[in-house]
C-alpha positions in Angstrom: -0.3 11.1 0.5 -3.0 13.8 -0.7 -6.8 12.9 -0.4 -8.2 11.1 -3.4 -4.9 9.9 -4.8 -3.7 6.5 -5.6 -0.8 4.5 -7.3 -1.6 1.9 -9.9 -2.5 -1.7 -8.8 0.8 -3.8 -8.9 2.7 -6.8 -7.6 6.3 -7.4 -6.5 8.0 -10.6 -7.2 10.5 -10.7 -4.5 9.8 -7.8 -2.1 7.7 -7.9 1.0 6.2 -4.7 2.1 5.0 -3.2 5.3 2.7 -0.1 5.2 2.7 1.7 8.6 0.1 4.6 9.0 1.1 7.5 11.2 -1.8 9.9 10.3 -4.9 9.5 8.3 -6.6 6.4 7.1 -5.1 4.4 4.1 -7.0 1.8 2.1 -5.2 -1.4 1.3 -6.7 -2.7 -1.9 -6.1 -6.4 -2.6 -8.2 -9.2 -4.4 -9.6 -10.1 -1.0 -11.2 -6.6 -0.6 -10.5 -3.4 0.8 -9.0 -2.8 4.3 -9.0 0.6 6.1 -5.6 1.2 8.0 -5.5 3.9 10.7 -2.9 5.5 12.8 -0.6 3.1 14.6 -1.7 0.2 12.4 0.3 -1.7 9.9 -0.3 -4.2 7.1 2.1 -6.6 5.6 2.0 -7.3 1.8 3.7 -10.5 0.8 5.4 -11.0 -2.8 3.0 -11.9 -5.6 0.1 -10.2 -3.9 -2.0 -7.6 -6.0 -2.2 -4.5 -4.0 -3.0 -0.9 -4.3 -2.9 1.9 -1.6 -5.2 4.7 -2.4 -6.2 7.6 -0.1 -9.9 7.4 -0.5 -10.4 9.8 2.6 -10.8 13.7 2.8 -7.6 14.0 4.7 -3.9 13.5 4.0 -2.3 10.2 5.0 1.1 9.8 6.2 2.2 6.1 5.6 6.0 5.0 5.3 6.6 1.7 3.6 9.4 -0.7 4.2 10.3 -3.0 1.5 12.7 -6.0 1.7 14.5 -6.9 -0.4 14.5 -3.7 -2.7 11.6 -3.2 -5.1 13.9 -1.7 -7.7 13.0 -3.5 -10.8 10.8 -5.8 -8.9 7.4 -4.1 -9.5 4.9 -5.2 -12.3 2.0 -2.7 -12.9 -1.3 -4.3 -13.6 -4.4 -3.1 -15.3 
């Protein structure tokens, strides 16, 4: 993920997600606040949790995401 980029804030109705950071620092933004996740760290996002995962750093972030069940037709973007 390039520096300074972000997806939109959203929720999943069924899917749990796990973000695992391999390189860089990813910000996980929720209603509880922001949390920086570095190499070797993971964060779990349960269904119905508003979240956004921007790269607020000056370096690229490598962070695969595992979702179960599938996020197909499960995402609702929020303002």
